N, C-alpha and C positions, 0 to 999 in steps of 0.2 A: 474390534473398533476397525482398524483398519482394513478388512475385509468387509464391512458394514459400509467403511468410506469406500473403497472400490463400485460398490454395488451404486454406489450415490450417483457415484460421478458416470460410470458405463447410463445409466437411468437417466441424466442428464443429458450423454452425447448424442441415445438413442429416439433422446425425444428430441435435439434437435435435427437431427437427420429426417423424424420422419414431417416434422414441422418444416422443415427447406420443403420435401417432395409432395408435401403436399398441396403448397405455397407456388410450384412450379404447374403442379396438374391443373388451380385455380386461375395462374398469368395468364391474360390480363385480366387486372378489371376496370379497368382505364383506359386511358388512350397511348399508345404508347411514339413516343419523338423519336422519327429517325431522321437522325442530320447528313446532308450530304458534305465535303464542302469543297463546290464544282457549283459554277450555273445552272438554272434549266435549260435542255438540251442536249446535253453530252450525251456519251456512253456510262457516264457513272449515274446520272439522275433517272436515265432509260430505264439499266437496270434496276435499280432504289424503287422508284414506282411500277414498273413492275412486280417486284416481290410489296411493296404496301402496300397493294391493289389486291392482290392472296392471299396472304395472311389478316387484310382488312374480313373475306369474308372465308378465311376459314377460322377467327379467333373469334372474332364480331366483335370485334375492338377496332377502332380508329387508328391505322399508322399514320401518320403526317410525316410529311415530305418535309423538312425544314432546310431550304438552301442557305448554304451560307460556305461562300465561296472567299477567297483573298489569301493570296502570300501562300499562291502553290501549296494551297487544300489544306493552309498552319491555323489557318480563325477556324474552320467546322472541327477539324479534330481539337484543337487546344478545346473548344465551347466542348467536347466529345468526355473528352478526358478529362473535366470535370463534372461531369454530370453526376448524380448520384448512382449507386451499384446499386438497382433494385431491379431492372428487367426492364426499363420507362423511357433507354433513353439508348439508343443503336447507334452506332459507325455506320454509314456503306460509303465505302472508300475508296480512290485507286490504287492503284501500287507507290505512289511519287512519297506521301507522308507515310506510309509504315515502312517501306525498306528503303527511297532513295534519300529524302531528305533528310535523317538523322546523322545520315557522313556529309552531309552538303552545306547545313546549317550547321555554326559554332556552337551558334545558342537558339534554343526552338522551346515554345512554352506548353513542351509535351515529351514527353516518353516515350516512344510506341514500343519501347519494348516490357516498359515497367506500368504506363498506365493506362491498359489494356488485355483485355484477353481474347484471344482467337475466338473465333462464333463459325464463321463457314466461309470455305474461298472464294460463296461468289460463282462468277463465271469466267474466260477469260474472252476481252477482245479479238477478234483477228483485223489483225493490223496489214499493210501491207504498204512497199519502198517501190514510191512513181512517177515516172521520170516526164517531162517536157515532151514532145513527137519532134522538136528541135534534135534532143540530144542523138546521136547517132550511135546505140546499145542497142543489143536484146536479150542482153541478159545481166543480173548482176555481178557478174564475172567481169565482163565489159566494161558496164560501169566502175568499179578496183579496179581495173587496168588505167582506166584514163587517171584517177585519181592518184596511181603511183607512176604515170610518165609525164602530168602533169599538175605537180601539185597546189590546190586551191586556185583551180583554174573550173571545179565544178560549183555552184555553191548550192546550199541547202537550205532550207525553212528548216529553225525552231522555236515556238512560246516560250524555250525560257529553259538553262540547266538543267532545273529537278524534272522537267520531264517526259518522258522515252522519246521522242523523234528526234533530241540529241545523244539521250545515251548510247541509245542504236548506232548509228552513226560514229558514235565516236569508238564504242567497241568495237565494230568493222576496220578502222582506222586504226587501233592499235591490234588488230590481231593478221593483217592484210600488210599494214604500213603506208595506205593509200590515208591524202590529206587533200579535206575539201573546206569550203568555204561556208563559217556558220551564216545568216544573215538574220536578225531575232523578230518576230513577228510578237505581234500582243493579243494572242490568237491562237489558235487550230485555222480558225475560219479565214484571218486573212491569211495565213499561213500556202491555202488554199489559195487564196486565191492568185499569188504571189509565184504559183506555180502554174496557173492556168492563165498571166498573162507573158509568161518567163522572164519574170526576172529574176526568178529561184530556177534549177533547171529539176534538180528532184524534191521529195519530201518522203516521209514514213509519218503515217494518217493510218484515220481506221478505216476500215473497208465501207462502212457505209456512206461516210460522208463522200469521197471521191468513188463509189459502184456509178454513178449514172454517168462522171466523168471519164469511165476508162472503160464505159460500154458507148459512149457517143465519141469517144479517138481522142480528145484532148488530151488525155493523158495516157499514158502507158503503166502498167503493171510490170514490173521485175521480180517482187517476191513476193511471197506472205512469209508471216511467226504460223499458221496452222494451214494443214487443207482444207477447203470448203467448198462447196459445190455451187459457193457465189462467184468463183472465181477457178472457174477448171480448167487447168494444163497448166494453172501457174508454179513455179517450186514455190517450196519453202526455205526459207536460207538453208539448215539443214540438210533439204538434199544438194544443196548449191554449194554447199558445205562450209558453214557459214555458222553450226549449231549453236556456237560462244555468243552470238549475239543479237540470239533469242528473247529479247529481254520479252518478259511478261508483259500483259498488260493488262491486270486482274479489276477485276467490280468486287472488292472484297464486306464480308460481315462482322464486324470487330465489337465491345463489348467495353462500359471500363470494369477496371481491373474492380473486384470482388464484385461484381457479379457474381450469383449460385450457382455453380459447376450444374443443377438442377434447370437450371434457366435455361444456360448454355446450352444442353444438351436438348432441350426441346427445344427452343431458338431455332440449333441445327436442324434438326427432327421437319421439322415447317419448315425452313425453307428450301432445305433437300425435298421436300414434297411438291410444294411449290412447281420445283423447275420441270419435274416429272411430269407434271400436269399437260396432256398431250395442248392444250392453244398455247399455255402457257412454253413450251418447249420449241413454238411454232415460232412467235412470237418472238423470242430469242437467238433466234437461227434468224428471223428474216435482221434485227439486228445488228449482226454479225458476234453473236455474243453465245459461247458457249459454257455448256454447267461447268460443274469440277463437283463431282459429290466425292468431301472425304466428311471425316469424323473432330469436333475439335481438336483431340491431339492427332491428325494424322495432319490437319491444315500451319497446326505451330510447328511442327516440325520443320514442311514446308515453305514455308516462313522465315526461320533462321539460315537454312538452308543460304534460299533468296537474298538475307543478307547476307551473312559472311561471301556470301560472292560478287553483291555488288559493292558492298562495304570496301569490300579490298581493290576491284577495279578504280573507284574515287579517290581511295585513298594513292596509287600508284599513279593517277594522271595528276593528282591533285585539282585535280573541281572544287569550285569552290560557291556557293551560287553566291547573290548580288545582298546584303542584307541589308 
């Protein structure tokens, strides 16, 4: 009797596995919602739309972008967290919602670690630290030197403490002992305008939004986070001696917790395949985005390491977001 029961359990288990695999192979049979917790036009949205188009063509079902901005990405992220884990809702998020916000906010409407399963790391956004031409510095070391000799005299723009623009500068301050003056803005666009007018002296920003102004001599690049032929000759922070301040600017793909592993693997494979297509690879390059090819398991490990680093940094510096 016990032997028969064990056989029955095994048969049921195998049937469930086979059914899940079959479901993954047939997926998708209806439109897939792609939640983007930021406004149209930014780096996250640009990556989401490229992937959405590629997956729509490859899988013959619409991947529909749904922009849900607000609250440093928390509104759209909550929406995705509460969606059914059936493969028909995915989240394409910038790094704050998954790595930074859980340590900044005392209360969040989602749990980044337990409400989501990592699908694919997507891309690394290339960013630069740029200065107004009136600032008499030629390197990031020169900028740091002023921040040490004359604390608070150089101002930088930041859309908020949850963003990487703020975090990178705060990390540089912790590493070097320099001090700078934060000027808050209601978004990356206004902060960039503040740099152009000289209201602030420097800014950490994505490379594409500032590239034309660099080439026109309206601002000057001091360092980047990744080597890129879009700005040849500009050193990375690591090359300049500040490796620990190279906060990733990733645009990643997540799914609601409970999404079947076979679907996660299938989606990961399709995203990686889409990013390798020559036309898409060129578009990503032109958008200042570098593909990262990892399995879901590798991506989960990378996320765990990033959370440990930035969680410890936020706690050490007692950084808290406005609630």
